[in-house]
C-alpha positions as CSV (number, residue, x, y, z in Angstrom):
1,M,0.2,0.1,-0.3
2,A,1.4,3.3,-1.0
3,V,1.6,6.0,1.7
4,T,1.4,9.8,0.8
5,P,3.2,11.8,2.6
6,L,1.4,14.6,4.6
7,Y,3.9,17.0,2.9
8,D,6.3,17.2,0.0
9,P,9.9,18.7,0.3
10,K,8.7,21.9,-0.7
11,T,6.2,22.5,1.8
12,L,8.6,22.2,4.0
13,I,10.8,24.3,3.1
14,M,8.3,26.7,2.7
15,L,7.3,26.2,6.7
16,A,10.8,26.2,7.6
17,C,11.4,29.9,5.6
18,L,8.1,30.9,7.1
19,L,9.3,30.4,10.3
20,V,12.7,31.8,10.2
21,G,11.8,34.9,8.6
22,V,9.3,36.0,11.3
23,M,11.6,35.5,13.7
24,G,14.1,37.9,12.0
25,I,11.8,40.4,11.8
26,V,10.9,39.9,15.8
27,L,14.4,39.8,16.2
28,L,14.1,43.4,13.9
29,L,11.7,44.8,16.3
30,M,13.2,43.8,19.4
31,G,16.1,45.1,18.6
32,R,14.3,48.8,17.9
33,A,11.8,48.2,20.9
34,T,14.9,47.4,24.1
35,R,16.7,49.9,25.5
36,P,19.2,49.7,26.1
37,R,20.0,48.3,22.7
38,I,20.9,44.9,22.1
39,P,24.6,44.7,20.7
40,G,24.2,42.4,17.4
41,V,20.4,42.0,17.5
42,H,20.3,43.4,14.1
43,H,22.9,40.7,12.8
44,W,20.9,38.0,13.8
45,A,17.9,39.5,12.3
46,A,19.6,40.1,8.8
47,G,20.7,37.2,8.9
48,S,17.4,34.9,9.7
49,L,15.9,37.1,6.8
50,L,18.6,36.2,4.5
51,T,18.4,32.2,5.8
52,A,14.5,32.7,4.6
53,L,15.7,34.1,1.3
54,A,17.4,31.4,0.8
55,G,15.3,28.5,1.4
56,V,12.6,30.3,-1.3
57,L,15.1,30.9,-3.9
58,I,15.9,27.3,-3.3
59,L,12.1,26.6,-4.2
60,L,12.4,28.4,-7.1
61,R,14.4,26.4,-8.9
62,G,13.7,25.3,-12.3
63,S,11.5,28.0,-12.9
64,A,13.6,30.8,-12.1
65,P,16.9,32.0,-14.0
66,D,20.1,30.1,-12.2
67,W,22.1,33.0,-11.0
68,L,19.0,33.7,-9.2
69,T,18.2,30.4,-7.9
70,F,22.1,29.6,-7.2
71,T,24.3,32.3,-7.4
72,V,22.2,34.8,-5.4
73,Q,21.0,32.0,-3.1
74,N,24.1,30.8,-2.2
75,T,25.7,34.7,-1.5
76,A,23.0,34.9,0.6
77,A,23.3,31.5,2.3
78,M,27.4,32.9,3.2
79,L,26.3,36.2,4.2
80,A,23.7,35.0,7.1
81,Y,26.4,32.6,8.4
82,T,28.4,35.4,9.0
83,L,26.1,37.7,10.1
84,Y,25.2,35.4,12.7
85,W,29.0,35.2,13.7
86,V,29.8,38.7,13.7
87,G,26.2,39.3,15.5
88,S,27.7,36.9,18.5
89,A,31.3,38.8,18.3
90,K,29.6,42.4,18.7
91,H,27.0,41.0,21.5
92,F,29.9,39.7,23.7
93,G,32.1,43.1,23.2
94,H,34.7,41.3,20.0
95,R,36.0,43.0,17.5
96,P,36.1,40.3,14.7
97,K,38.7,41.1,12.1
98,L,37.0,41.0,8.9
99,K,40.1,42.2,6.5
100,V,41.2,38.3,6.0
101,W,37.2,37.1,6.1
102,V,36.4,39.1,3.1
103,L,39.2,37.7,1.2
104,L,37.5,33.8,2.3
105,F,34.6,35.0,0.7
106,V,35.7,36.4,-2.2
107,V,36.9,32.9,-2.9
108,A,33.9,31.3,-1.7
109,W,31.9,33.1,-4.0
110,C,33.8,32.8,-6.9
111,G,34.5,29.0,-6.5
112,Q,30.3,28.4,-6.5
113,T,29.8,31.2,-9.2
114,Y,32.7,29.3,-11.6
115,F,31.0,25.6,-10.9
116,T,27.7,26.8,-11.4
117,H,28.1,29.3,-14.8
118,V,31.4,27.8,-15.8
119,E,32.0,24.3,-14.8
120,D,28.7,22.5,-13.8
121,S,29.6,21.1,-11.0
122,L,27.2,19.8,-8.5
123,R,30.0,18.5,-6.3
124,G,32.3,21.6,-6.5
125,R,29.4,24.1,-5.5
126,Y,29.1,22.1,-2.4
127,L,32.5,21.9,-1.6
128,S,32.8,26.0,-1.8
129,L,29.4,26.8,0.1
130,T,29.9,23.9,2.2
131,G,33.4,25.1,3.2
132,Y,32.8,28.3,3.7
133,V,29.5,27.4,6.2
134,F,32.1,25.2,7.8
135,A,34.6,28.1,8.7
136,A,31.9,30.8,9.7
137,S,30.0,28.1,11.8
138,L,33.7,27.2,13.2
139,M,34.3,31.3,13.9
140,H,31.2,31.3,15.9
141,A,31.7,28.6,18.2
142,I,35.1,30.1,19.0
143,V,33.4,33.4,20.1
144,F,31.2,31.1,22.4
145,A,34.1,29.2,23.9
146,R,36.3,32.4,24.2
147,E,33.1,34.0,26.4
148,L,33.3,30.4,28.1
149,Y,36.9,30.6,29.2
150,R,36.3,34.3,30.0
151,H,33.4,34.1,32.6
152,R,35.3,30.3,33.8
153,S,38.4,32.4,34.1
154,D,36.8,35.7,36.2
155,H,34.9,33.0,38.2
156,Q,38.3,31.7,39.6
157,Q,39.7,35.3,40.1
158,R,37.0,36.2,42.4
159,L,37.1,32.7,44.6
160,L,41.0,33.2,44.8
161,G,40.1,36.7,45.8
162,A,37.5,35.4,48.6
163,G,38.6,32.4,50.0
164,F,42.2,32.4,50.3
165,S,44.9,35.1,52.3
166,F,48.5,35.1,51.6
167,S,51.1,35.5,54.2
168,G,48.2,36.3,56.8
169,W,46.8,39.2,54.5
170,S,43.0,38.9,52.9
171,F,42.6,39.4,49.2
172,R,39.6,41.8,49.6
173,P,39.1,43.8,52.5
174,W,37.6,42.8,55.8
175,Y,34.5,43.9,55.5
176,L,33.6,42.5,52.3
177,V,35.4,39.0,53.9
178,P,32.4,36.8,55.2
179,A,31.9,35.6,59.0
180,G,34.6,33.7,60.2
181,R,37.3,34.4,57.6
182,M,39.5,37.1,58.9
183,P,43.1,35.9,59.8
184,S,44.2,35.6,63.0
185,F,45.5,39.2,64.2
186,S,41.6,40.2,64.5
187,R,39.6,39.9,67.7
188,K,36.5,37.8,67.6
189,T,33.0,39.6,68.6
190,D,29.6,38.3,69.1
191,R,26.8,40.7,67.0
192,A,23.5,40.3,65.0
193,C,24.7,40.0,61.5
194,S,23.5,42.4,59.1
195,M,23.5,40.4,56.2
196,C,21.1,37.4,57.8
197,P,18.4,39.7,59.9
198,G,17.9,37.5,62.7
199,C,20.9,35.5,63.3
200,R,23.9,36.0,65.1
201,H,27.4,34.7,64.1
202,S,31.0,35.2,65.4
203,I,32.2,38.0,63.2
204,W,35.5,38.8,63.0
205,G,37.0,42.0,62.8
206,P,40.1,43.9,63.0
207,S,42.1,44.6,66.3
208,A,43.3,48.3,67.3
209,S,46.4,47.0,66.8
210,A,45.4,45.8,63.0
211,W,45.0,49.3,62.1
């Protein structure tokens, strides 16, 4: 018994393009409505809109010119991944070096254009396009990896400043150190804890000789 699929591939691509396009519009409106402005949100919105455009152009293959459904479509996809990466870099305060990246974009664009209009090669188009997309996705992943590493380093520095002392001297002022964490040259007083109302802790305070 033959099973008729509920949706053909073109319908699924159209639904995906619709969802990505609507998400791009949402990001664009969010960037305009949010105060202060969210860095990188306009790049993400433009990337989503270009992704939706690339999907629509795929559906037109066979009924529209090749320069539109192949060259423009591949260019839109390449720009979309670039904008996603640049948007994330700007969101975290990084300045991506685009001079070398422009050269890589031109090489990939010339490759996919050559294998479309000069020598019709599906493998050549896929290698040039997917190679560039892989490089852009790798740079995008590096942005997040650097940010995670930076947060990890900052967290370790905060732990060192709060929990360790060197040669009897604390890395943080005595009034910022939790109760019972001051060095031995301080005196011990029993008074109410200002950070926890209703409780009483033994809080170390500096003795007169420590000033």
